[in-house]
DOBA-773796 format. One line per 4 residues: number of its first residue (from 0); their letters; for each residue x, y, z of C-alpha. Coordinates in nm, 2 decimals, padded with zeros to 4 digits. Layout:
<atoms>
NUM> a> X/Y/Z | ...
</atoms>
This chain:
<atoms>
0> xxxx> 00.00/00.00/00.00 | 00.14/00.34/-00.10 | 00.06/00.62/00.14 | 00.15/00.89/-00.10
4> xxxx> 00.00/00.93/-00.44 | -00.01/01.24/-00.66 | -00.36/01.25/-00.81 | -00.38/01.60/-00.95
8> xxxx> -00.28/01.67/-01.31 | -00.08/01.99/-01.38 | -00.24/02.03/-01.72 | -00.41/02.37/-01.79
12> xxxx> -00.79/02.31/-01.76 | -01.01/02.36/-02.06 | -01.29/02.48/-01.84 | -01.22/02.75/-01.58
16> xxxx> -01.54/02.79/-01.38 | -01.74/02.49/-01.28 | -01.99/02.63/-01.03 | -02.31/02.80/-01.13
20> xxxx> -02.33/03.09/-00.89 | -02.05/03.25/-00.69 | -02.10/03.46/-00.37 | -01.90/03.76/-00.45
24> xxxx> -01.92/04.05/-00.21 | -01.77/04.35/-00.38 | -01.83/04.72/-00.37 | -01.99/04.92/-00.64
28> xxxx> -01.93/05.28/-00.75 | -02.29/05.36/-00.73 | -02.39/05.54/-00.41 | -02.54/05.29/-00.16
32> xxxx> -02.79/05.56/-00.06 | -02.96/05.52/-00.39 | -03.06/05.17/-00.28 | -03.16/05.24/00.08
36> xxxx> -03.51/05.09/00.06 | -03.42/04.81/-00.17 | -03.12/04.72/00.04 | -03.32/04.73/00.36
40> xxxx> -03.57/04.48/00.22 | -03.29/04.26/00.08 | -03.11/04.26/00.42 | -03.43/04.17/00.60
44> xxxx> -03.48/03.89/00.36 | -03.13/03.76/00.43 | -03.20/03.77/00.81 | -03.51/03.55/00.77
48> xxxx> -03.32/03.31/00.54 | -03.04/03.28/00.79 | -03.29/03.20/01.07 | -03.47/02.95/00.85
52> xxxx> -03.15/02.77/00.74 | -03.00/02.76/01.09 | -03.32/02.59/01.21 | -03.31/02.35/00.92
56> xxxx> -02.94/02.27/00.98 | -03.01/02.19/01.34 | -03.30/01.96/01.24 | -03.09/01.79/00.98
60> xxxx> -02.81/01.74/01.23 | -03.05/01.58/01.47 | -03.17/01.35/01.20 | -02.82/01.25/01.11
64> xxxx> -02.74/01.18/01.47 | -03.05/00.96/01.49 | -02.94/00.78/01.17 | -02.60/00.71/01.32
68> xxxx> -02.77/00.56/01.62 | -03.02/00.34/01.43 | -02.85/00.25/01.10 | -02.74/-00.11/01.06
72> xxxx> -02.60/-00.11/00.71 | -02.43/00.08/00.43 | -02.23/00.39/00.44 | -02.39/00.52/00.76
76> xxxx> -02.25/00.23/00.95 | -01.91/00.29/00.80 | -01.91/00.65/00.90 | -02.03/00.56/01.25
80> xxxx> -01.76/00.30/01.29 | -01.49/00.55/01.18 | -01.63/00.84/01.38 | -01.62/00.62/01.70
84> xxxx> -01.25/00.56/01.65 | -01.13/00.91/01.65 | -01.15/01.23/01.85 | -01.43/01.46/01.76
88> xxxx> -01.32/01.73/01.52 | -01.45/02.08/01.52 | -01.61/02.16/01.19 | -01.72/02.50/01.08
92> xxxx> -02.09/02.55/01.01 | -02.15/02.70/00.66 | -02.49/02.85/00.62 | -02.61/02.81/00.26
96> xxxx> -02.83/03.11/00.16 | -03.02/03.02/-00.16 | -03.15/03.37/-00.21 | -02.83/03.57/-00.15
100> xxxx> -02.58/03.48/-00.41 | -02.47/03.83/-00.54 | -02.29/04.15/-00.45 | -02.36/04.29/-00.11
104> xxxx> -02.43/04.64/-00.22 | -02.63/04.56/-00.53 | -02.55/04.71/-00.87 | -02.78/04.89/-01.12
108> xxxx> -03.04/05.15/-01.05 | -03.32/05.16/-00.79 | -03.67/05.23/-00.90 | -03.76/05.47/-00.62
112> xxxx> -03.57/05.73/-00.43 | -03.53/05.73/-00.05 | -03.60/06.10/-00.06 | -03.95/06.04/-00.20
116> xxxx> -04.18/06.05/00.11 | -04.47/05.88/-00.07 | -04.24/05.60/-00.19 | -04.08/05.57/00.16
120> xxxx> -04.42/05.55/00.32 | -04.54/05.29/00.08 | -04.22/05.09/00.14 | -04.27/05.12/00.52
124> xxxx> -04.63/05.00/00.50 | -04.52/04.71/00.28 | -04.24/04.60/00.50 | -04.45/04.63/00.81
128> xxxx> -04.72/04.41/00.65 | -04.47/04.14/00.58 | -04.30/04.16/00.92 | -04.63/04.14/01.10
132> xxxx> -04.76/03.86/00.89 | -04.83/03.50/00.99 | -04.59/03.34/00.74 | -04.29/03.14/00.84
136> xxxx> -03.94/03.28/00.81 | -03.89/03.15/00.45 | -04.22/03.30/00.34 | -04.13/03.63/00.49
140> xxxx> -03.79/03.62/00.33 | -03.95/03.55/-00.01 | -04.19/03.85/00.03 | -03.91/04.09/00.13
144> xxxx> -03.70/03.96/-00.16 | -03.98/04.02/-00.41 | -04.04/04.37/-00.27 | -03.67/04.45/-00.30
148> xxxx> -03.66/04.31/-00.66 | -03.99/04.40/-00.82 | -04.07/04.72/-00.64 | -03.73/04.88/-00.57
152> xxxx> -03.54/04.72/-00.85 | -03.26/04.60/-00.63 | -03.04/04.39/-00.85 | -02.91/04.15/-00.60
156> xxxx> -03.27/04.06/-00.52 | -03.35/04.01/-00.88 | -03.06/03.78/-00.93 | -03.15/03.59/-00.61
160> xxxx> -03.51/03.54/-00.73 | -03.36/03.41/-01.06 | -03.14/03.17/-00.87 | -03.44/03.04/-00.67
164> xxxx> -03.65/03.00/-00.99 | -03.37/02.80/-01.16 | -03.33/02.56/-00.86 | -03.70/02.50/-00.79
168> xxxx> -03.87/02.20/-00.94 | -04.22/02.26/-01.09 | -04.18/02.63/-01.04 | -04.51/02.81/-01.03
172> xxxx> -04.46/03.18/-01.10 | -04.81/03.29/-01.00 | -04.79/03.11/-00.68 | -04.43/03.21/-00.61
176> xxxx> -04.49/03.58/-00.67 | -04.83/03.60/-00.51 | -04.71/03.87/-00.27 | -04.62/04.10/-00.55
180> xxxx> -04.96/04.06/-00.70 | -05.12/04.20/-00.39 | -04.90/04.51/-00.36 | -05.02/04.85/-00.47
184> xxxx> -04.68/04.99/-00.56 | -04.58/05.01/-00.93 | -04.35/04.73/-01.04 | -04.03/04.75/-01.25
188> xxxx> -04.13/04.45/-01.47 | -04.44/04.33/-01.65 | -04.54/04.03/-01.44 | -04.74/03.89/-01.73
192> xxxx> -04.41/03.84/-01.91 | -04.28/03.66/-01.61 | -04.59/03.44/-01.59 | -04.56/03.36/-01.95
196> xxxx> -04.20/03.24/-01.90 | -04.32/03.05/-01.59 | -04.55/02.84/-01.81 | -04.23/02.69/-01.97
200> xxxx> -04.02/02.64/-01.66 | -03.84/02.81/-01.37 | -03.53/02.82/-01.58 | -03.70/03.04/-01.83
204> xxxx> -03.80/03.27/-01.55 | -03.44/03.27/-01.44 | -03.33/03.37/-01.79 | -03.57/03.66/-01.79
208> xxxx> -03.47/03.79/-01.45 | -03.09/03.75/-01.51 | -03.13/03.95/-01.83 | -03.34/04.21/-01.65
212> xxxx> -03.07/04.25/-01.38 | -02.79/04.26/-01.64 | -02.97/04.53/-01.84 | -03.00/04.73/-01.51
216> xxxx> -02.62/04.71/-01.46 | -02.57/04.39/-01.27 | -02.26/04.19/-01.36 | -02.40/03.90/-01.16
220> xxxx> -02.70/03.90/-01.39 | -02.49/03.88/-01.70 | -02.25/03.63/-01.56 | -02.53/03.39/-01.44
224> xxxx> -02.72/03.42/-01.76 | -02.40/03.34/-01.95 | -02.34/03.04/-01.75 | -02.70/02.92/-01.79
228> xxxx> -02.67/02.96/-02.17 | -02.33/02.80/-02.18 | -02.44/02.48/-02.01 | -02.81/02.48/-02.11
232> xxxx> -03.07/02.34/-01.88 | -03.20/01.99/-01.94 | -03.56/01.94/-01.83 | -03.61/01.62/-02.02
236> xxxx> -03.87/01.76/-02.25 | -03.92/02.02/-02.52 | -03.89/02.30/-02.27 | -03.53/02.23/-02.21
240> xxxx> -03.29/02.52/-02.27 | -03.03/02.42/-02.52 | -02.67/02.54/-02.48 | -02.59/02.85/-02.68
244> xxxx> -02.23/02.93/-02.63 | -02.22/03.22/-02.88 | -02.49/03.40/-02.69 | -02.33/03.30/-02.36
248> xxxx> -02.00/03.46/-02.46 | -02.19/03.78/-02.54 | -02.33/03.78/-02.18 | -01.98/03.71/-02.03
252> xxxx> -01.85/04.00/-02.24 | -02.11/04.23/-02.09 | -02.01/04.11/-01.74 | -01.65/04.19/-01.82
256> xxxx> -01.75/04.54/-01.93 | -01.90/04.58/-01.58 | -01.58/04.46/-01.42 | -01.65/04.09/-01.34
260> xxxx> -01.32/03.90/-01.31 | -01.49/03.56/-01.30 | -01.63/03.63/-01.65 | -01.29/03.77/-01.76
264> xxxx> -01.12/03.45/-01.64 | -01.39/03.23/-01.80 | -01.35/03.40/-02.14 | -00.97/03.39/-02.11
268> xxxx> -00.96/03.01/-02.07 | -01.21/02.97/-02.36 | -01.01/03.19/-02.59 | -00.68/03.03/-02.49
272> xxxx> -00.82/02.69/-02.57 | -00.87/02.80/-02.93 | -00.70/02.57/-03.17 | -00.54/02.66/-03.50
276> xxxx> -00.24/02.84/-03.63 | -00.42/03.10/-03.85 | -00.41/03.47/-03.77 | -00.76/03.47/-03.63
280> xxxx> -00.69/03.19/-03.39 | -00.37/03.36/-03.27 | -00.56/03.69/-03.22 | -00.82/03.52/-03.01
284> xxxx> -00.56/03.35/-02.80 | -00.37/03.67/-02.75 | -00.69/03.83/-02.63 | -00.74/03.55/-02.39
288> xxxx> -00.39/03.59/-02.25 | -00.45/03.96/-02.20 | -00.78/03.88/-02.02 | -00.62/03.62/-01.79
292> xxxx> -00.34/03.87/-01.71 | -00.60/04.14/-01.63 | -00.79/03.90/-01.40 | -00.46/03.80/-01.23
296> xxxx> -00.36/04.16/-01.18 | -00.70/04.21/-01.00 | -00.61/03.92/-00.77 | -00.83/03.64/-00.92
300> xxxx> -00.68/03.33/-00.78 | -00.79/03.11/-01.06 | -00.62/03.33/-01.31 | -00.30/03.34/-01.09
304> xxxx> -00.29/02.96/-01.09 | -00.36/02.94/-01.46 | -00.06/03.18/-01.53 | 00.15/02.97/-01.30
308> xxxx> 00.08/02.66/-01.51 | 00.12/02.86/-01.83 | 00.47/02.97/-01.74 | 00.56/02.63/-01.60
312> xxxx> 00.48/02.46/-01.94 | 00.54/02.75/-02.18 | 00.33/02.83/-02.49 | 00.48/02.83/-02.83
316> xxxx> 00.18/03.01/-03.00 | 00.20/03.29/-02.74 | 00.58/03.29/-02.76 | 00.60/03.23/-02.38
320> xxxx> 00.91/03.04/-02.28 | 00.89/02.82/-01.97 | 01.00/03.03/-01.67 | 01.03/02.87/-01.32
324> xxxx> 01.07/03.22/-01.17 | 00.74/03.33/-01.31 | 00.58/02.99/-01.23 | 00.69/03.02/-00.86
328> xxxx> 00.58/03.38/-00.84 | 00.22/03.32/-00.97 | 00.20/02.99/-00.78 | 00.29/03.16/-00.45
332> xxxx> 00.03/03.43/-00.51 | -00.24/03.18/-00.58 | -00.15/02.95/-00.30 | -00.11/03.23/-00.04
336> xxxx> -00.46/03.35/-00.14 | -00.60/03.00/-00.07 | -00.63/02.83/-00.41 | -00.66/02.46/-00.32
340> xxxx> -00.48/02.32/-00.63 | -00.21/02.58/-00.61 | -00.15/02.48/-00.24 | -00.14/02.12/-00.34
344> xxxx> 00.09/02.17/-00.64 | 00.33/02.39/-00.43 | 00.33/02.12/-00.16 | 00.41/01.86/-00.43
348> xxxx> 00.70/02.07/-00.55 | 00.84/02.11/-00.20 | 00.80/01.74/-00.13 | 00.99/01.63/-00.44
352> xxxx> 01.22/01.93/-00.48 | 01.09/02.01/-00.83 | 01.03/02.31/-01.04 | 01.27/02.55/-00.87
356> xxxx> 01.17/02.44/-00.52 | 01.41/02.29/-00.27 | 01.29/01.99/-00.06 | 01.12/02.11/00.25
360> xxxx> 00.89/01.85/00.41 | 00.77/02.08/00.69 | 00.64/02.34/00.44 | 00.51/02.07/00.22
364> xxxx> 00.30/01.93/00.51 | 00.17/02.28/00.59 | 00.06/02.33/00.23 | -00.10/01.98/00.21
368> xxxx> -00.30/02.06/00.52 | -00.39/02.40/00.39 | -00.51/02.25/00.06 | -00.72/02.01/00.26
372> xxxx> -00.87/02.29/00.46 | -00.96/02.46/00.13 | -01.14/02.15/00.01 | -00.87/01.95/-00.16
376> xxxx> -00.91/01.59/-00.04 | -00.58/01.48/-00.21 | -00.40/01.73/00.02 | -00.55/01.55/00.32
380> xxxx> -00.43/01.21/00.19 | -00.08/01.34/00.13 | -00.06/01.51/00.47 | -00.17/01.19/00.62
384> xxxx> 00.11/01.01/00.44 | 00.37/01.24/00.58 | 00.24/01.19/00.94 | 00.21/00.81/00.87
388> xxxx> 00.58/00.79/00.77 | 00.73/01.05/00.99 | 01.08/01.17/00.95 | 01.22/01.48/00.78
392> xxxx> 01.15/01.68/01.09 | 00.79/01.56/01.10 | 00.69/01.36/01.41 | 00.54/01.02/01.32
396> xxxx> 00.17/01.03/01.42 | -00.03/00.74/01.28 | -00.34/00.84/01.47 | -00.33/01.18/01.30
400> xxxx> -00.27/01.01/00.97 | -00.57/00.79/01.01 | -00.79/01.09/01.09 | -00.68/01.27/00.78
404> xxxx> -00.73/00.96/00.56 | -01.08/00.93/00.70 | -01.16/01.30/00.65 | -01.05/01.26/00.28
408> xxxx> -01.26/00.95/00.25 | -01.57/01.13/00.38 | -01.51/01.39/00.11 | -01.53/01.12/-00.16
412> xxxx> -01.16/01.04/-00.19 | -01.12/00.66/-00.26 | -00.75/00.67/-00.18 | -00.85/00.80/00.16
416> xxxx> -01.08/00.51/00.22 | -00.81/00.26/00.10 | -00.57/00.40/00.36 | -00.84/00.38/00.62
420> xxxx> -00.89/00.01/00.53 | -00.51/-00.04/00.55 | -00.49/00.13/00.89 | -00.76/-00.11/01.03
424> xxxx> -00.60/-00.41/00.87 | -00.25/-00.33/01.00 | -00.36/-00.17/01.33 | -00.18/00.15/01.25
428> xxxx> -00.34/00.46/01.42 | -00.64/00.25/01.53 | -00.69/-00.09/01.70 | -00.64/-00.36/01.45
432> xxxx> -00.98/-00.49/01.32 | -00.99/-00.71/01.01 | -01.37/-00.72/01.03 | -01.40/-00.34/01.00
436> xxxx> -01.14/-00.33/00.73 | -01.33/-00.59/00.53 | -01.67/-00.42/00.59 | -01.54/-00.08/00.46
440> xxxx> -01.37/-00.25/00.16 | -01.69/-00.43/00.06 | -01.93/-00.14/00.13 | -01.74/00.14/-00.03
444> xxxx> -01.44/00.04/-00.24 | -01.57/-00.28/-00.40 | -01.88/-00.09/-00.53 | -01.67/00.16/-00.71
</atoms>
């Protein structure tokens, strides 16, 4: 059994951005005062969502504890066995906020002025009606979010409602937006158009709302619309949204104009993946290189890591010679900013003494652990391997190694589970138990 395996490839990825919506809290040049009423409604919605999600997490945790107590088969038993054999780890609780994936301050223009006493009074009456209502926290959050979006034109709220529509099965626009129907305030959108989109699917409503937010100056709106169009949305019927990468690129370009570095990085990787030796292809790739440089200059960690790989391998078409100095510089910036693959790669270089790095096991261990903290399960396996072996100024700690292997396994890393099995079989870090080793092998590894 090998306790150290390099799993990650150092090839430049063809796709740069693989999550649908990012939570990006950045400032905007527009005065926050212009969004006072919309921002207040949006903030109130977030408070209700946090309360709802906190209660839901506590309920789910209680259910999981019950499952661990009652379960007699499958993965739950494996996790219970493993959990009983280690000290309890402290894990941070991350609250998922379905409605709040956007910029904190909102971008675009508000539909009413905080200096308008009639508008302010109407807003106060509306918010009081919601707060004093009988609905649960999630219903109140939805009402506040609709008020911020459709009455005040607060772009974060518009994008958040789009996110919700996209992720909701059997989305019913008329039922979902029933609060807006009952308001007396003028709306910024023709709800009949929204309802018409809703007859197709929630994804079509999302497209409409993303575009609305984008046209009102939201880079989040353009970015999310671009991502939806790039991937499409398969509903399994004629209402599915087919991928339209040409239109998606237009949306990303609009986001870039508004200063979105995720869109800038996405386009850069797409352009740099262009094949061909003709003048047009070279021009597209040169534009991509400029975009990734701009994103890196703005501190985008994905772009920094991309440039590290680019300078490590070189690029004949771009006339970039391999440069270990530039590779190390960009890799350090990306790793120091918490990019999990950059941390893993730097640790790998320090472990092997490669690519301009001298062997330094202590620093390699620190980077492997940091990569694991950032979500890289391979980093946990590699850190476990260093503890398992010991030496090189690292104190041998097979118990710690077992815990790291187990944590990696619970993140879906098969090498982590293989090492957990080996630890049980050999009695390294945990009491020897062939039965447990065999059970985990059959339940998890043999099914893969």
